[in-house]
N, CA, C and O atoms as CSV, one atom per row, in Angstrom:
chain,resi,resn,atom,element,x,y,z
A,1,UNK,N,N,-24.290,112.848,-18.395
A,1,UNK,CA,C,-23.065,112.177,-18.848
A,1,UNK,C,C,-23.383,110.695,-18.911
A,1,UNK,O,O,-24.178,110.250,-18.083
A,2,UNK,N,N,-22.855,109.909,-19.788
A,2,UNK,CA,C,-22.925,108.444,-20.039
A,2,UNK,C,C,-21.752,107.863,-19.462
A,2,UNK,O,O,-21.969,106.959,-18.655
A,3,UNK,N,N,-20.501,108.184,-19.695
A,3,UNK,CA,C,-19.425,107.611,-19.275
A,3,UNK,C,C,-19.154,106.484,-20.429
A,3,UNK,O,O,-19.633,106.526,-21.562
A,4,UNK,N,N,-18.319,105.504,-19.930
A,4,UNK,CA,C,-18.151,104.350,-20.850
A,4,UNK,C,C,-18.602,103.072,-20.153
A,4,UNK,O,O,-18.175,102.912,-19.010
A,5,UNK,N,N,-19.327,102.224,-20.622
A,5,UNK,CA,C,-19.627,100.997,-20.175
A,5,UNK,C,C,-19.654,100.016,-21.280
A,5,UNK,O,O,-20.402,100.164,-22.247
A,6,UNK,N,N,-18.769,98.922,-21.136
A,6,UNK,CA,C,-18.604,97.868,-22.269
A,6,UNK,C,C,-17.804,96.856,-21.939
A,6,UNK,O,O,-17.017,97.032,-21.008
A,7,UNK,N,N,-17.834,95.736,-22.549
A,7,UNK,CA,C,-16.888,94.486,-22.241
A,7,UNK,C,C,-15.721,94.801,-22.927
A,7,UNK,O,O,-15.547,94.539,-24.118
A,8,UNK,N,N,-14.826,95.420,-22.123
A,8,UNK,CA,C,-13.418,95.836,-22.580
A,8,UNK,C,C,-12.641,94.541,-23.097
A,8,UNK,O,O,-11.985,94.653,-24.133
A,9,UNK,N,N,-12.678,93.467,-22.510
A,9,UNK,CA,C,-11.925,92.178,-22.945
A,9,UNK,C,C,-12.350,91.900,-24.296
A,9,UNK,O,O,-11.485,91.750,-25.159
A,10,UNK,N,N,-13.802,91.797,-24.641
A,10,UNK,CA,C,-14.243,91.380,-25.870
A,10,UNK,C,C,-13.829,92.533,-26.847
A,10,UNK,O,O,-13.299,92.190,-27.903
A,11,UNK,N,N,-13.992,93.667,-26.636
A,11,UNK,CA,C,-13.690,94.797,-27.447
A,11,UNK,C,C,-12.152,94.766,-27.872
A,11,UNK,O,O,-11.751,95.088,-28.990
A,12,UNK,N,N,-11.402,94.361,-26.887
A,12,UNK,CA,C,-10.051,94.245,-27.167
A,12,UNK,C,C,-9.530,93.267,-27.968
A,12,UNK,O,O,-8.660,93.463,-28.817
A,13,UNK,N,N,-10.131,92.040,-27.673
A,13,UNK,CA,C,-9.956,90.765,-28.450
A,13,UNK,C,C,-10.474,90.891,-29.994
A,13,UNK,O,O,-9.993,90.210,-30.899
A,14,UNK,N,N,-11.306,91.656,-30.140
A,14,UNK,CA,C,-12.068,92.015,-31.464
A,14,UNK,C,C,-11.117,93.005,-32.141
A,14,UNK,O,O,-11.132,93.003,-33.372
A,15,UNK,N,N,-10.352,93.791,-31.559
A,15,UNK,CA,C,-9.781,95.060,-32.246
A,15,UNK,C,C,-8.551,94.513,-33.137
A,15,UNK,O,O,-7.745,93.702,-32.682
A,16,UNK,N,N,-8.494,94.941,-34.219
A,16,UNK,CA,C,-7.495,94.927,-35.118
A,16,UNK,C,C,-6.536,96.100,-35.473
A,16,UNK,O,O,-5.530,95.998,-36.175
A,17,UNK,N,N,-6.992,97.199,-34.896
A,17,UNK,CA,C,-6.276,98.495,-35.310
A,17,UNK,C,C,-5.173,98.640,-34.338
A,17,UNK,O,O,-5.240,98.289,-33.160
A,18,UNK,N,N,-4.125,99.198,-34.929
A,18,UNK,CA,C,-2.881,99.499,-33.863
A,18,UNK,C,C,-3.207,100.398,-32.775
A,18,UNK,O,O,-2.630,100.278,-31.695
A,19,UNK,N,N,-4.277,101.484,-33.014
A,19,UNK,CA,C,-4.589,102.198,-31.848
A,19,UNK,C,C,-6.064,102.640,-32.182
A,19,UNK,O,O,-6.423,103.015,-33.298
A,20,UNK,N,N,-6.864,102.548,-31.079
A,20,UNK,CA,C,-8.266,102.925,-31.197
A,20,UNK,C,C,-8.670,103.566,-29.838
A,20,UNK,O,O,-8.713,102.913,-28.795
A,21,UNK,N,N,-8.954,104.852,-29.923
A,21,UNK,CA,C,-9.369,105.574,-28.689
A,21,UNK,C,C,-10.826,105.291,-28.469
A,21,UNK,O,O,-11.642,105.615,-29.332
A,22,UNK,N,N,-11.189,104.708,-27.368
A,22,UNK,CA,C,-12.709,104.318,-26.947
A,22,UNK,C,C,-13.278,105.422,-26.157
A,22,UNK,O,O,-14.462,105.731,-26.293
A,23,UNK,N,N,-12.568,105.976,-25.412
A,23,UNK,CA,C,-13.217,107.040,-24.402
A,23,UNK,C,C,-12.074,107.941,-23.875
A,23,UNK,O,O,-10.943,107.587,-23.544
A,24,UNK,N,N,-12.630,109.223,-23.869
A,24,UNK,CA,C,-11.574,110.238,-23.246
A,24,UNK,C,C,-12.404,111.126,-22.347
A,24,UNK,O,O,-13.408,111.765,-22.663
A,25,UNK,N,N,-11.793,111.051,-21.143
A,25,UNK,CA,C,-12.495,111.793,-20.011
A,25,UNK,C,C,-11.430,113.083,-19.745
A,25,UNK,O,O,-10.489,113.317,-20.503
A,26,UNK,N,N,-11.710,113.801,-18.656
A,26,UNK,CA,C,-10.710,114.992,-18.368
A,26,UNK,C,C,-9.553,114.512,-17.870
A,26,UNK,O,O,-8.530,115.189,-17.975
A,27,UNK,N,N,-9.542,113.363,-17.299
A,27,UNK,CA,C,-8.404,112.853,-16.479
A,27,UNK,C,C,-7.794,111.427,-16.856
A,27,UNK,O,O,-6.792,110.962,-16.314
A,28,UNK,N,N,-8.516,110.809,-17.837
A,28,UNK,CA,C,-8.071,109.494,-18.311
A,28,UNK,C,C,-8.521,109.152,-19.648
A,28,UNK,O,O,-9.546,109.665,-20.095
A,29,UNK,N,N,-7.855,108.350,-20.297
A,29,UNK,CA,C,-8.367,107.877,-21.640
A,29,UNK,C,C,-8.144,106.431,-21.811
A,29,UNK,O,O,-7.099,105.930,-21.394
A,30,UNK,N,N,-9.121,105.664,-22.440
A,30,UNK,CA,C,-9.121,104.390,-22.563
A,30,UNK,C,C,-8.891,103.984,-24.182
A,30,UNK,O,O,-9.644,104.346,-25.086
A,31,UNK,N,N,-7.825,103.248,-24.331
A,31,UNK,CA,C,-7.368,102.908,-25.683
A,31,UNK,C,C,-7.129,101.442,-26.039
A,31,UNK,O,O,-6.478,100.707,-25.296
A,32,UNK,N,N,-7.683,101.018,-27.224
A,32,UNK,CA,C,-7.321,99.557,-27.389
A,32,UNK,C,C,-6.151,99.610,-28.519
A,32,UNK,O,O,-6.013,100.549,-29.304
A,33,UNK,N,N,-5.380,98.520,-28.477
A,33,UNK,CA,C,-4.199,98.459,-29.232
A,33,UNK,C,C,-3.987,96.993,-29.611
A,33,UNK,O,O,-4.206,96.065,-28.833
A,34,UNK,N,N,-3.457,96.825,-31.112
A,34,UNK,CA,C,-3.184,95.543,-31.602
A,34,UNK,C,C,-1.871,95.590,-32.092
A,34,UNK,O,O,-1.664,96.491,-32.905
A,35,UNK,N,N,-0.873,94.814,-31.795
A,35,UNK,CA,C,0.317,94.708,-32.343
A,35,UNK,C,C,0.660,93.330,-33.077
A,35,UNK,O,O,0.566,92.226,-32.541
A,36,UNK,N,N,1.021,93.541,-34.226
A,36,UNK,CA,C,1.195,92.193,-35.064
A,36,UNK,C,C,2.659,91.575,-34.518
A,36,UNK,O,O,3.477,92.190,-33.833
A,37,UNK,N,N,2.752,90.405,-34.930
A,37,UNK,CA,C,4.051,89.719,-34.533
A,37,UNK,C,C,5.279,90.553,-35.073
A,37,UNK,O,O,5.350,90.895,-36.254
A,38,UNK,N,N,6.230,90.853,-34.145
A,38,UNK,CA,C,7.404,91.633,-34.441
A,38,UNK,C,C,7.131,93.136,-34.364
A,38,UNK,O,O,8.103,93.892,-34.373
A,39,UNK,N,N,5.973,93.603,-34.294
A,39,UNK,CA,C,5.630,94.916,-34.142
A,39,UNK,C,C,5.934,95.586,-32.781
A,39,UNK,O,O,6.222,94.811,-31.869
A,40,UNK,N,N,5.915,96.767,-32.537
A,40,UNK,CA,C,6.087,97.480,-31.304
A,40,UNK,C,C,5.445,98.860,-31.280
A,40,UNK,O,O,5.223,99.493,-32.312
A,41,UNK,N,N,5.155,99.300,-30.057
A,41,UNK,CA,C,4.548,100.652,-29.997
A,41,UNK,C,C,5.556,101.734,-30.421
A,41,UNK,O,O,5.255,102.770,-31.014
A,42,UNK,N,N,6.833,101.351,-30.029
A,42,UNK,CA,C,7.953,102.413,-30.114
A,42,UNK,C,C,8.188,102.993,-28.872
A,42,UNK,O,O,7.264,103.334,-28.133
A,43,UNK,N,N,9.582,103.151,-28.541
A,43,UNK,CA,C,9.945,103.644,-27.282
A,43,UNK,C,C,9.535,105.125,-27.129
A,43,UNK,O,O,9.632,105.953,-28.035
A,44,UNK,N,N,9.106,105.350,-25.990
A,44,UNK,CA,C,8.520,106.732,-25.675
A,44,UNK,C,C,8.620,107.179,-24.139
A,44,UNK,O,O,8.816,106.293,-23.307
A,45,UNK,N,N,8.516,108.290,-23.792
A,45,UNK,CA,C,8.542,108.732,-22.589
A,45,UNK,C,C,7.401,109.876,-22.418
A,45,UNK,O,O,7.362,110.901,-23.099
A,46,UNK,N,N,6.425,109.509,-21.335
A,46,UNK,CA,C,5.479,110.671,-21.080
A,46,UNK,C,C,5.900,111.236,-19.900
A,46,UNK,O,O,5.989,110.571,-18.867
A,47,UNK,N,N,6.206,112.572,-19.974
A,47,UNK,CA,C,6.726,113.310,-18.658
A,47,UNK,C,C,5.605,113.648,-17.715
A,47,UNK,O,O,5.858,114.043,-16.577
A,48,UNK,N,N,4.235,113.488,-18.201
A,48,UNK,CA,C,3.209,113.983,-17.389
A,48,UNK,C,C,1.966,112.994,-17.316
A,48,UNK,O,O,0.873,113.283,-16.828
A,49,UNK,N,N,2.361,111.647,-17.945
A,49,UNK,CA,C,1.261,110.744,-17.972
A,49,UNK,C,C,1.795,109.468,-17.264
A,49,UNK,O,O,2.916,109.008,-17.483
A,50,UNK,N,N,0.827,108.895,-16.331
A,50,UNK,CA,C,0.835,107.563,-15.856
A,50,UNK,C,C,0.107,106.682,-16.978
A,50,UNK,O,O,-0.816,107.082,-17.688
A,51,UNK,N,N,0.692,105.404,-17.010
A,51,UNK,CA,C,-0.016,104.552,-18.164
A,51,UNK,C,C,-0.262,103.234,-17.408
A,51,UNK,O,O,0.536,102.784,-16.586
A,52,UNK,N,N,-1.343,102.688,-17.723
A,52,UNK,CA,C,-1.657,101.273,-17.398
A,52,UNK,C,C,-1.959,100.396,-18.582
A,52,UNK,O,O,-2.810,100.766,-19.392
A,53,UNK,N,N,-1.328,99.279,-18.733
A,53,UNK,CA,C,-1.522,98.387,-19.817
A,53,UNK,C,C,-2.200,97.082,-19.316
A,53,UNK,O,O,-1.876,96.577,-18.241
A,54,UNK,N,N,-3.150,96.553,-20.126
A,54,UNK,CA,C,-3.570,95.064,-19.757
A,54,UNK,C,C,-3.612,94.284,-21.056
A,54,UNK,O,O,-4.278,94.552,-22.056
A,55,UNK,N,N,-2.724,93.205,-20.849
A,55,UNK,CA,C,-2.685,92.231,-22.008
A,55,UNK,C,C,-3.747,91.229,-21.997
A,55,UNK,O,O,-3.912,90.484,-21.032
A,56,UNK,N,N,-4.609,91.188,-23.250
A,56,UNK,CA,C,-5.700,90.334,-23.410
A,56,UNK,C,C,-5.358,89.051,-24.101
A,56,UNK,O,O,-5.780,87.975,-23.677
A,57,UNK,N,N,-4.539,89.160,-25.245
A,57,UNK,CA,C,-4.084,88.037,-25.999
A,57,UNK,C,C,-2.616,88.263,-26.468
A,57,UNK,O,O,-2.117,89.380,-26.602
A,58,UNK,N,N,-2.006,87.134,-26.694
A,58,UNK,CA,C,-0.486,87.264,-27.218
A,58,UNK,C,C,0.498,87.237,-26.093
A,58,UNK,O,O,0.229,87.135,-24.896
A,59,UNK,N,N,1.655,87.343,-26.636
A,59,UNK,CA,C,2.836,87.563,-25.585
A,59,UNK,C,C,3.836,88.488,-26.079
A,59,UNK,O,O,3.935,88.698,-27.288
A,60,UNK,N,N,4.634,89.094,-25.172
A,60,UNK,CA,C,5.605,90.027,-25.722
A,60,UNK,C,C,6.439,90.511,-24.655
A,60,UNK,O,O,6.572,89.757,-23.691
A,61,UNK,N,N,7.062,91.690,-24.639
A,61,UNK,CA,C,7.949,92.167,-23.651
A,61,UNK,C,C,7.404,93.760,-23.480
A,61,UNK,O,O,7.063,94.400,-24.475
A,62,UNK,N,N,7.362,94.255,-22.309
A,62,UNK,CA,C,7.312,95.506,-22.000
A,62,UNK,C,C,8.604,95.968,-21.313
A,62,UNK,O,O,9.019,95.497,-20.254
A,63,UNK,N,N,9.176,96.900,-21.996
A,63,UNK,CA,C,10.452,97.603,-21.501
A,63,UNK,C,C,10.144,98.724,-20.585
A,63,UNK,O,O,9.248,99.498,-20.921
A,64,UNK,N,N,10.751,98.902,-19.512
A,64,UNK,CA,C,10.625,99.952,-18.714
A,64,UNK,C,C,11.870,100.456,-18.187
A,64,UNK,O,O,12.460,99.736,-17.383
A,65,UNK,N,N,12.419,101.676,-18.533
A,65,UNK,CA,C,13.726,102.026,-18.389
A,65,UNK,C,C,14.742,101.100,-18.505
A,65,UNK,O,O,15.536,100.904,-17.584
A,66,UNK,N,N,14.790,100.466,-19.641
A,66,UNK,CA,C,15.852,99.628,-20.085
A,66,UNK,C,C,15.779,98.064,-19.656
A,66,UNK,O,O,16.567,97.199,-20.039
A,67,UNK,N,N,14.677,97.873,-18.786
A,67,UNK,CA,C,14.455,96.531,-18.214
A,67,UNK,C,C,13.415,95.874,-19.033
A,67,UNK,O,O,12.290,96.370,-19.077
A,68,UNK,N,N,13.735,94.674,-19.759
A,68,UNK,CA,C,12.525,93.800,-20.430
A,68,UNK,C,C,11.808,93.058,-19.337
A,68,UNK,O,O,12.437,92.565,-18.401
A,69,UNK,N,N,10.479,92.971,-19.444
A,69,UNK,CA,C,9.521,92.260,-18.666
A,69,UNK,C,C,8.680,91.446,-19.520
A,69,UNK,O,O,7.816,92.004,-20.196
A,70,UNK,N,N,8.846,90.095,-19.569
A,70,UNK,CA,C,8.034,89.250,-20.366
A,70,UNK,C,C,6.502,89.442,-20.042
A,70,UNK,O,O,6.204,89.506,-18.849
A,71,UNK,N,N,5.669,89.524,-20.825
A,71,UNK,CA,C,4.168,89.663,-20.656
A,71,UNK,C,C,3.309,88.617,-21.436
A,71,UNK,O,O,3.685,88.131,-22.503
A,72,UNK,N,N,2.185,88.322,-20.854
A,72,UNK,CA,C,1.200,87.540,-21.696
A,72,UNK,C,C,-0.251,87.911,-21.418
A,72,UNK,O,O,-0.540,88.919,-20.773
A,73,UNK,N,N,-1.097,87.128,-21.886
A,73,UNK,CA,C,-2.596,87.347,-21.496
A,73,UNK,C,C,-2.828,87.426,-20.063
A,73,UNK,O,O,-2.315,86.613,-19.294
A,74,UNK,N,N,-3.558,88.342,-19.687
A,74,UNK,CA,C,-4.035,88.559,-18.208
A,74,UNK,C,C,-3.076,89.400,-17.408
A,74,UNK,O,O,-3.375,89.731,-16.261
A,75,UNK,N,N,-1.852,89.789,-17.999
A,75,UNK,CA,C,-1.044,90.556,-17.296
A,75,UNK,C,C,-1.377,92.111,-17.282
A,75,UNK,O,O,-1.855,92.616,-18.298
A,76,UNK,N,N,-1.145,92.844,-16.203
A,76,UNK,CA,C,-1.185,94.122,-16.059
A,76,UNK,C,C,0.175,94.927,-15.814
A,76,UNK,O,O,1.090,94.445,-15.146
A,77,UNK,N,N,0.227,96.035,-16.332
A,77,UNK,CA,C,1.544,96.829,-16.273
A,77,UNK,C,C,1.237,98.205,-15.972
A,77,UNK,O,O,0.294,98.788,-16.508
A,78,UNK,N,N,2.075,98.789,-15.054
A,78,UNK,CA,C,1.865,100.306,-14.781
A,78,UNK,C,C,3.139,100.867,-15.177
A,78,UNK,O,O,4.169,100.328,-14.774
A,79,UNK,N,N,3.183,101.841,-15.886
A,79,UNK,CA,C,4.482,102.577,-16.295
A,79,UNK,C,C,4.239,104.083,-15.713
A,79,UNK,O,O,3.350,104.809,-16.157
A,80,UNK,N,N,5.015,104.419,-14.802
A,80,UNK,CA,C,4.934,105.830,-14.057
A,80,UNK,C,C,5.382,106.746,-15.131
A,80,UNK,O,O,6.101,106.395,-16.067
A,81,UNK,N,N,4.877,108.044,-14.928
A,81,UNK,CA,C,5.383,109.206,-15.799
A,81,UNK,C,C,6.898,109.296,-15.657
A,81,UNK,O,O,7.538,109.092,-14.626
A,82,UNK,N,N,7.378,109.639,-16.877
A,82,UNK,CA,C,8.881,109.832,-16.763
A,82,UNK,C,C,9.631,108.576,-17.296
A,82,UNK,O,O,10.760,108.735,-17.760
A,83,UNK,N,N,9.119,107.441,-17.260
A,83,UNK,CA,C,9.842,106.353,-17.391
A,83,UNK,C,C,9.837,105.963,-18.978
A,83,UNK,O,O,8.760,105.865,-19.566
A,84,UNK,N,N,10.947,105.769,-19.581
A,84,UNK,CA,C,10.999,105.312,-20.937
A,84,UNK,C,C,10.422,103.874,-21.097
A,84,UNK,O,O,10.703,102.999,-20.278
A,85,UNK,N,N,9.729,103.680,-22.012
A,85,UNK,CA,C,8.909,102.421,-22.246
A,85,UNK,C,C,8.754,102.115,-23.741
A,85,UNK,O,O,8.900,102.923,-24.658
A,86,UNK,N,N,8.406,100.704,-23.844
A,86,UNK,CA,C,7.976,100.169,-25.123
A,86,UNK,C,C,7.325,98.929,-24.808
A,86,UNK,O,O,7.531,98.328,-23.754
A,87,UNK,N,N,6.443,98.489,-25.821
A,87,UNK,CA,C,5.741,97.345,-25.870
A,87,UNK,C,C,5.980,96.648,-27.100
A,87,UNK,O,O,5.650,97.141,-28.178
A,88,UNK,N,N,6.642,95.311,-26.980
A,88,UNK,CA,C,7.043,94.637,-28.321
A,88,UNK,C,C,6.298,93.298,-28.291
A,88,UNK,O,O,6.245,92.565,-27.303
A,89,UNK,N,N,5.730,93.056,-29.479
A,89,UNK,CA,C,5.143,91.584,-29.684
A,89,UNK,C,C,6.345,90.787,-30.110
A,89,UNK,O,O,7.021,91.081,-31.096
A,90,UNK,N,N,6.613,89.621,-29.205
A,90,UNK,CA,C,7.529,88.707,-29.555
A,90,UNK,C,C,7.058,87.351,-29.764
A,90,UNK,O,O,7.793,86.370,-29.876
A,91,UNK,N,N,5.672,87.350,-29.814
A,91,UNK,CA,C,4.956,86.106,-30.058
A,91,UNK,C,C,4.643,85.933,-31.529
A,91,UNK,O,O,5.048,86.820,-32.281
A,92,UNK,N,N,3.980,84.913,-32.040
A,92,UNK,CA,C,3.573,84.488,-33.225
A,92,UNK,C,C,2.198,84.786,-33.524
A,92,UNK,O,O,1.805,84.471,-34.647
A,93,UNK,N,N,1.360,85.358,-32.695
A,93,UNK,CA,C,0.192,85.931,-32.854
A,93,UNK,C,C,-0.097,87.341,-32.426
A,93,UNK,O,O,0.785,87.864,-31.746
A,94,UNK,N,N,-1.189,88.071,-32.701
A,94,UNK,CA,C,-1.377,89.380,-32.603
A,94,UNK,C,C,-1.405,89.595,-31.135
A,94,UNK,O,O,-2.132,88.877,-30.449
A,95,UNK,N,N,-0.623,90.589,-30.555
A,95,UNK,CA,C,-0.629,91.041,-29.211
A,95,UNK,C,C,-1.845,92.042,-29.042
A,95,UNK,O,O,-1.812,93.115,-29.644
A,96,UNK,N,N,-2.882,91.719,-28.259
A,96,UNK,CA,C,-3.871,92.668,-28.103
A,96,UNK,C,C,-4.003,93.046,-26.666
A,96,UNK,O,O,-3.973,92.226,-25.748
A,97,UNK,N,N,-4.163,94.421,-26.511
A,97,UNK,CA,C,-4.054,95.105,-25.065
A,97,UNK,C,C,-5.001,96.280,-25.089
A,97,UNK,O,O,-5.387,96.744,-26.162
A,98,UNK,N,N,-5.372,96.760,-23.950
A,98,UNK,CA,C,-5.833,97.997,-23.718
A,98,UNK,C,C,-4.929,98.907,-22.738
A,98,UNK,O,O,-4.229,98.430,-21.845
A,99,UNK,N,N,-5.030,100.183,-23.006
A,99,UNK,CA,C,-4.340,101.007,-22.105
A,99,UNK,C,C,-5.006,102.140,-21.617
A,99,UNK,O,O,-5.825,102.703,-22.342
A,100,UNK,N,N,-4.760,102.566,-20.449
A,100,UNK,CA,C,-5.305,103.586,-19.779
A,100,UNK,C,C,-4.397,104.785,-19.559
A,100,UNK,O,O,-3.513,104.620,-18.718
A,101,UNK,N,N,-4.462,105.978,-20.177
A,101,UNK,CA,C,-3.594,107.097,-20.049
A,101,UNK,C,C,-4.252,108.026,-19.008
A,101,UNK,O,O,-5.453,108.281,-19.085
A,102,UNK,N,N,-3.534,108.491,-18.117
A,102,UNK,CA,C,-3.882,109.396,-17.197
A,102,UNK,C,C,-2.718,110.461,-16.952
A,102,UNK,O,O,-1.669,110.191,-16.368
A,103,UNK,N,N,-3.055,111.728,-17.488
A,103,UNK,CA,C,-4.264,112.313,-18.332
A,103,UNK,C,C,-4.173,111.610,-19.662
A,103,UNK,O,O,-3.344,110.733,-19.907
A,104,UNK,N,N,-5.172,112.100,-20.588
A,104,UNK,CA,C,-5.330,111.484,-21.985
A,104,UNK,C,C,-3.936,111.988,-22.736
A,104,UNK,O,O,-3.213,112.901,-22.334
A,105,UNK,N,N,-3.770,111.332,-23.696
A,105,UNK,CA,C,-2.591,111.453,-24.570
A,105,UNK,C,C,-3.031,111.789,-26.054
A,105,UNK,O,O,-2.381,112.584,-26.732
A,106,UNK,N,N,-4.112,111.179,-26.507
A,106,UNK,CA,C,-4.475,111.231,-27.878
A,106,UNK,C,C,-5.799,112.016,-28.084
A,106,UNK,O,O,-6.578,112.149,-27.140
A,107,UNK,N,N,-6.073,112.556,-29.355
A,107,UNK,CA,C,-7.260,113.234,-29.741
A,107,UNK,C,C,-8.413,112.159,-29.582
A,107,UNK,O,O,-8.206,111.027,-30.021
A,108,UNK,N,N,-9.470,112.427,-29.047
A,108,UNK,CA,C,-10.555,111.563,-28.860
A,108,UNK,C,C,-11.001,111.080,-30.120
A,108,UNK,O,O,-11.029,111.858,-31.073
A,109,UNK,N,N,-11.404,109.728,-30.265
A,109,UNK,CA,C,-11.865,109.151,-31.486
A,109,UNK,C,C,-10.757,108.708,-32.380
A,109,UNK,O,O,-11.035,108.062,-33.390
A,110,UNK,N,N,-9.630,108.980,-32.113
A,110,UNK,CA,C,-8.423,108.687,-32.843
A,110,UNK,C,C,-8.472,107.158,-33.266
A,110,UNK,O,O,-8.685,106.314,-32.395
A,111,UNK,N,N,-8.278,106.785,-34.595
A,111,UNK,CA,C,-8.012,105.347,-35.008
A,111,UNK,C,C,-6.804,105.465,-35.901
A,111,UNK,O,O,-6.690,106.233,-36.857
A,112,UNK,N,N,-5.930,104.607,-35.461
A,112,UNK,CA,C,-4.730,104.290,-36.339
A,112,UNK,C,C,-4.768,102.981,-36.771
A,112,UNK,O,O,-4.594,102.133,-35.896
A,113,UNK,N,N,-4.970,102.568,-38.004
A,113,UNK,CA,C,-5.093,101.293,-38.485
A,113,UNK,C,C,-3.717,100.509,-38.325
A,113,UNK,O,O,-3.721,99.332,-37.965
A,114,UNK,N,N,-2.524,101.206,-38.609
A,114,UNK,CA,C,-1.418,100.605,-38.478
A,114,UNK,C,C,-0.415,101.498,-37.647
A,114,UNK,O,O,-0.640,102.670,-37.344
A,115,UNK,N,N,0.636,100.842,-37.345
A,115,UNK,CA,C,1.662,101.724,-36.730
A,115,UNK,C,C,2.266,102.856,-37.702
A,115,UNK,O,O,2.667,103.922,-37.235
A,116,UNK,N,N,2.308,102.579,-39.034
A,116,UNK,CA,C,2.677,103.565,-39.927
A,116,UNK,C,C,1.850,104.805,-39.857
A,116,UNK,O,O,2.346,105.932,-39.839
A,117,UNK,N,N,0.513,104.544,-39.817
A,117,UNK,CA,C,-0.445,105.566,-39.728
A,117,UNK,C,C,-0.145,106.413,-38.477
A,117,UNK,O,O,-0.123,107.641,-38.568
A,118,UNK,N,N,0.088,105.778,-37.300
A,118,UNK,CA,C,0.302,106.555,-36.149
A,118,UNK,C,C,1.638,107.394,-36.229
A,118,UNK,O,O,1.701,108.529,-35.755
A,119,UNK,N,N,2.662,106.800,-36.832
A,119,UNK,CA,C,3.895,107.678,-37.122
A,119,UNK,C,C,3.755,108.709,-37.974
A,119,UNK,O,O,4.515,109.675,-37.902
A,120,UNK,N,N,2.731,108.633,-38.918
A,120,UNK,CA,C,2.559,109.625,-39.829
A,120,UNK,C,C,1.832,110.832,-39.349
A,120,UNK,O,O,1.858,111.900,-39.959
A,121,UNK,N,N,1.211,110.642,-38.287
A,121,UNK,CA,C,0.314,111.804,-37.522
A,121,UNK,C,C,1.191,112.095,-36.270
A,121,UNK,O,O,1.872,111.274,-35.656
A,122,UNK,N,N,1.040,113.436,-36.008
A,122,UNK,CA,C,1.667,113.807,-34.681
A,122,UNK,C,C,0.664,114.346,-33.815
A,122,UNK,O,O,0.944,115.290,-33.077
A,123,UNK,N,N,-0.408,113.867,-33.834
A,123,UNK,CA,C,-1.628,114.244,-32.833
A,123,UNK,C,C,-1.304,114.017,-31.326
A,123,UNK,O,O,-0.619,113.114,-30.846
A,124,UNK,N,N,-1.940,115.025,-30.690
A,124,UNK,CA,C,-1.893,114.953,-29.075
A,124,UNK,C,C,-3.048,115.283,-28.568
A,124,UNK,O,O,-3.752,115.978,-29.300
A,125,UNK,N,N,-3.475,114.995,-27.514
A,125,UNK,CA,C,-4.762,115.367,-26.904
A,125,UNK,C,C,-4.970,116.968,-26.875
A,125,UNK,O,O,-4.155,117.746,-26.380
A,126,UNK,N,N,-6.267,117.362,-27.524
A,126,UNK,CA,C,-6.433,118.604,-27.662
A,126,UNK,C,C,-7.354,119.276,-26.598
A,126,UNK,O,O,-7.774,120.427,-26.718
A,127,UNK,N,N,-7.610,118.516,-25.624
A,127,UNK,CA,C,-8.532,119.004,-24.420
A,127,UNK,C,C,-9.835,118.650,-24.640
A,127,UNK,O,O,-10.546,118.731,-23.638
A,128,UNK,N,N,-10.454,118.219,-25.824
A,128,UNK,CA,C,-11.848,117.724,-26.111
A,128,UNK,C,C,-11.963,116.362,-25.614
A,128,UNK,O,O,-11.223,115.460,-26.005
A,129,UNK,N,N,-12.944,116.199,-24.700
A,129,UNK,CA,C,-13.440,114.823,-24.187
A,129,UNK,C,C,-14.478,114.269,-24.869
A,129,UNK,O,O,-15.169,115.012,-25.566
A,130,UNK,N,N,-14.759,112.924,-24.792
A,130,UNK,CA,C,-15.878,112.238,-25.562
A,130,UNK,C,C,-17.257,112.928,-25.121
A,130,UNK,O,O,-18.162,112.817,-25.949
A,131,UNK,N,N,-17.502,113.501,-24.148
A,131,UNK,CA,C,-18.713,114.016,-23.746
A,131,UNK,C,C,-18.541,115.220,-22.843
A,131,UNK,O,O,-19.529,115.801,-22.393
């Protein structure tokens, strides 16, 4: 097995896709995201997933169970399973971040160029890992 080795900061800063799955293991998944000004991930709850976010560029708010938390580059956020959450770009530039789902949430290799693309598909992790 090769795992994943890469400059996550540069990959995140260069990413323009709403969602891009980089690597899927049995117990976690690494995903890049880019939110345009005014855009959001959309409120959601993962009953069986803990989630980590790392903001690389931009600024916004992370809502966790109704509480807004301002975020900016270099901030890290942990959302425990069962918490209602959302990430909103409140700034004037693209909010770029990566997230780690534990366990995986999306089908390996998923790329959603826009939020509309993501909303049009209802895919969820199918048990197939990167390697």
